[in-house]
N, C-alpha and C positions, 0 to 999 in steps of 0.2 A: 931612546926617544929621537935623539938627533938624527940618528941613522933613518928612522922611519920618515921623519920630516924630508930629509934628503931625497929618499925613494920616492916620495909623493910629488916632490918638485920635479923630479926627472920625468915622472909619468905625464905630469901637466904640460912640461914642455914638448914631450913627444906627441902628445895629443894635439897640441897647438899646431906643431909642425905638420902632422898628417893632414889637420884640417885645412890649413893654409895651403898645402900642395894641391888639394882638391879644388881650390878655388882658381889657382893659377898654375897652369901646366909647366910654366917655366921656373917656378920655385922648386924648393925642395932638393932631390938629387942631381937636378940639372944645372949647368953652369950658368952663369948671369948671361942673359940674352944680348946679343948684338942689336942695339937700338938704332933704327934708321928712320929719320923724319924730315930730311931735308931735300927731297928730290927737286931737281931743277928742271927736269925735261920729262914729258909724259905724251905717250902716243899709243894709239890702240887700233889695229886693223882687224879685219874678219874675213871668214870665208863661210860659204854655205855647203854643208856635208850632209847628206842624208836627211833633209829636212831640219836639221839643226844648224845653229852658228856658232862657229868657233872663233871667240874674240882672243886675239894676242896683244896682251897689254905689256907696255915696255916702260919702266921707270927708272930713272937713273939720276945720280948726283955727281957723277965723275969717277967716284970711288966704289960705289954700290949699284949694281943693275939688277933689278928684278924683271924677269920674264914669266908671264903666266898666261897659260891658255885656259879661257873659262868658257864653260859651255851655257848657251842661253837659247832663246827662241825668238827675240825681237830684232829688228833692225839696229838697235843700239843696246849698249852693256847696261842691264837693269839691277835694281837691288836685290841681293841675295847673300846668304851666308855659304860661300862656295866651299866645299869640302873635296878631299882627294878620290880620284877614281882612275883606273886604267882606261886608255883610249877604246878599249873594246866594249867597255860597259857604261862609260861617262854619258851623262844626260844632263838636262838643265838642273842647274846648282852645283856642279861639279867643277874643279879644275884638274886638268889631265896630268897625270904622273908621267915623266919623261918628257914633258914640255913645258914644265914650269921649275924655274931655277933662280939662284941667287949667285950672281958672279960665276955662272957657268956650272955650279954645283946643284945637282938635281934635288928637288924637294921630296921628302920621304912622306910627310904627313902634315896635317895643319888645317887652319881655316882663314880664308881670305873673305872678310866682311865688306861688302861694297853697298854704299847708300848713293842713290840717284836722285837728283832733284832737277827735272826738265826745266829748261829757261824757255825754250820754244822747240819747234819740230826738229830742229838741227842740233841745237847747243844745249849741253848738260853740265850741270855741277855735279862733283862726286866728293865723297870721303871714303878712304880705304883704310880698313885696319886689318892687319894680318899677323897671325902667330903660326911660324913655320919652322919645321924641323928638318934640316937637310940630311942626305945620305950619310955625311960624316959626322953626324951627331950634333953639329952646330945649330943652336936654336936662334932664331932672329924674331924680334918684334918690330913690325914696319907700320908706319902711319903716312897718309897722303891726303892732301887736298888740292883739287884744281878742277880744271874743265877739259871736256872732250867733246869733240863734234862728230855727228854721225848724219849721214845723207839718207833720208828715207829711200827704200829700193823702188826703182822704177818697175811698173808692171811689164811683164815680158811683151804683151801684146798691146797695141795702140788703142784698140777698140773692142767693144763687145755689143752685140746687137739683139735688140728685143724683136720676136715675131709675133704680131698680131694677125690673126687669121680671121677674114670675114667672108660670108657667102655672097655671090652675086646673082643677078637676076637668072643666069644661066646656072642651074644646080650642078652642073658637071664642072664648073670652074670656080675656084675660090682665090681672093686676094690676099697676099702675104705682104703686110707692110712692115719692112725691116727698119728700125730705128737704131742708127749706130751712136753708140756714146763713147766719149774719150774716156780711156782707162783711167787717166789722171785726175780728172774732175767730174766725170760723168754727165758733162754737157753734150748736147746733140751735134754730131758731126756730120750726119747724111741721113737721108730717108730714101729707101728704094721701095717701089711698090711693084710686086712681081706677081705674075698670074700663072697658077699651077692647077693641075687637073684636081679636082675635089678628091681627097683621100690619099694624095700624095704630098706628105708633109716634109719630105727632104728636099731642100732648097738647090743642092748642087745641081748644075746644069747650064745650059745656054739660053740667052733671053734677047730679044730685038725689041729696042724701044719703039713704041708706036703711038700715035694720037687715037684717042677712042679705043684703047686696048681691051679686047674682050675675051681673047682665046688663051688657053694655056700656053706658054713658053713666051709670052709678050711681057713687056715692062712699060709701065704707065710713064709717059713724057712728063717732063717737069715744066711748070708754068708759074709765073709770077707777074702780078699786075698791082704793083704798090699803091698807084694812085687809087685804084678801086678797092684795095684791101683784100684782093684775091689771090690766093697761092695754093699750089699743091704739088702733086706728082712726085717724081724722082729728082732729086738734087743732092749735092754735096757741098760743104764749104771749104774754100781754098783761100787761105790768108784772110779768113773772116768774111770772105765775099760768097754769097749764094750763086753756085754754078747749076743750072738746069740742064738736066740730060734730055738730048733731042732725039726726034724720031729719027729713026735709021741707024742710031749708035747701037751696039752690042754689049752684053755683059756676059762673061763667063765666071761661073761660080765653081770652085773646086774645094775638096776637103781632103787635108792629109795631116797625119799625126795631131788628130783633134783640133785643128785649125781650119777655119774657112778663109779662103783667098777669093776676092771680087776684083776682077780685072775689066775695066772698060776700055772699048776700042779708042776712045779719045785720050787715054793715058792714065786715067786715076786707078788707084789700086788701094784696097783696104784689106788687111789681115785681121780676123776678128774671131773671138769666141762668142758664146751664146750667153746673153744676159737673162737671168729669171728674175721676174719682178714680183711674184707673189709667194707669201709664205705658206707652207701647207700645214706642217704639224712637228712637234717634237716629242719624242718618246723616251722616258728615262727607263733604261733596262736594269736599273738598280732593283727594282720591285722584283727581278728574277736573279738577284745575287751577282749581276755582271757589272763591271765598271765601264759602261759605254751609254751613248745616246744615239738615237735615230732621229734624223732631221729632214724635212722635205721641202723642196722649192720648185715652184711652177713658172712655166711660161705663160704670158697673158691670157691666152685663149683656152688654157686648161681650167676646167671647173673642180671644185672639191666639196664633198659633203661627207658628214660622219657615216661611218658604216660599222658592222658588227666587229671587225677587227681593225679599228684606226679609220683612216681616212680612205674614202673612195673617190677616185679621180676620173673625169670625163673629158669631153669637148675634143679639141685637136691641139696638138702642139707637143711640147716636151717637158718631163719633170725629171729631177735629180733626187734619189734618196741616198743620203750620207749616213754611214755609221762611223763612229769614232769615238775615241777613249774620253772619259770623263769620270773623274773622282767622285763629284757630287751631283751629276744629273744636270750639270749646266753646260753651255758652250763657251770654252775658254779661249780666249784669243791665244795665238801662237801659230807656230808651224808643225804640221803633221805629215808623217811619211806614211807609204803604203805598208801595211803589215805583210809579213812573209807568208802567213798561213790564213786562209779564210776562216773566220770565226774566233781566231786568237788575236787580240788587239792589246797592245800594251801602251804605256804612256808615251804620248807623242806619236800616236799612230792612228790611221784611219783603216777601216775594214775593207779589204779587196772584196769584190762579189764573188760569190759561189752558190752552188747548189745546196740548199740547207734543207732541214727535216721537213719544212712546210713550203718548200719552193725557193724562190730566188731571195737570197739574203746578201748582207753586206752592201756596198756602195755599188747603184745600179743607175744606169741612165735609160729612161723610158721615153719612148715615141707613143703618143696617143692619137689613134684615127678614130674619128666616130665614136669616141668613148671606149675604145679598145686598146689597151696599152701592151707594148712589147719592150722587153727589157734587154739591155746588154751589160754585162759586167765590166767594171772598172777595176783592173788588175794591176795599176802602176800609178806613178805620178806622186804630186805634193798637193797638200791642201794648206792655204794661207787663210787664217781667221784674224780680221782686225775689228776693232770697235772703238767708236767714237760716240760717247754719250750713250744712247739706246740705239744707235745704227750700226748695223755690222756690215762688213765688207768680206764675203766668203768667196774665194777663188780656188777652184779646182783645176789643175793642170795635168792632163795625162794623155796617153796617146790613143784613147778613144775620143775623149772630148775635152776641150777647154770651156769652162763654164764659171759664171760668176753670179753672187746674188748680192745686191745692195738694199738693205731695208732693215726692219725691226723683226723680231722674233715674235711676231703676234700677227693673227689676221687682220686686216685693215679694210 
């Protein structure tokens, strides 16, 4: 009887030991972990690689130093439970093997749990808890709490312009009113009124500023009579002051690598992408078994109406059709890189344009002239999606076009 009781006791102890090791990977057969919780210095730098951000976190107390490379998609380190991955396959939510170490010894496996509490746009409060196994078998349990600062990324271009197209008395000529917005705050920085031949919606070319402009190739001069409350025409802001463009001045507009450059003979210059101001449509391809969405944005003078197969667009101007990865049918903030093969879109990617079964597919830039659209495929670049409240800022940078949409994902 005593022998049976002894055996039962051993079984209970064994079961208890197994159960405890499942709850805590550092219990059981592993040696006691090295506990580190007194870090006195903390820093974090990052670089942008293929649409992802690699954050290098460095924590030290003089005796122990943790260096970890974490993969994210925002300009700052965000909350996540980061697990190990090789550099070739690492994505958001991973730390990179070979680039994560304790006192120079590489980490083999583990979890780094980060909790972020934003203080403001730059300052952040963090807590970190990590359970790490090194290549030499040593286990570590690491905790840290402190602050890290991250500066929001500056937009590569200083300006984005909207193009509103209106007919003139002469049906052969149309006026293109270009309103330039600062990339940083979306405030108006300049307005150019250019005259083009009706049916020509490509603004690259040369223009001469003139009073009473009425022919293609001319630019409407600026005027401002504050005492009378009258102003208009072409102007730009310099140090907050309005500068009207005068008759006789010339403007040259070129386009290269997806960016427009506006150079005036009086010395001003604007490098700008296209700003799209109207939401067109969002399609969830999940209904077809695909983890992707399609979303469309229009320039001001393009019209939209429901058709048999989605929206039908008319008028004049441009519109952008994006296709990008989505696990749940929504547009998630983050960075997206161009996929390698048309129609094959993975996490963190947008789809390049290609010839699909039913015509143009993938991300495509359309020019609309008198209701007829012609498309050009976007085959490279990066896509940034930001969200503040219900307002999105979506920026595509590619060799074909640099374009941005600021607004809600709803027709207004």
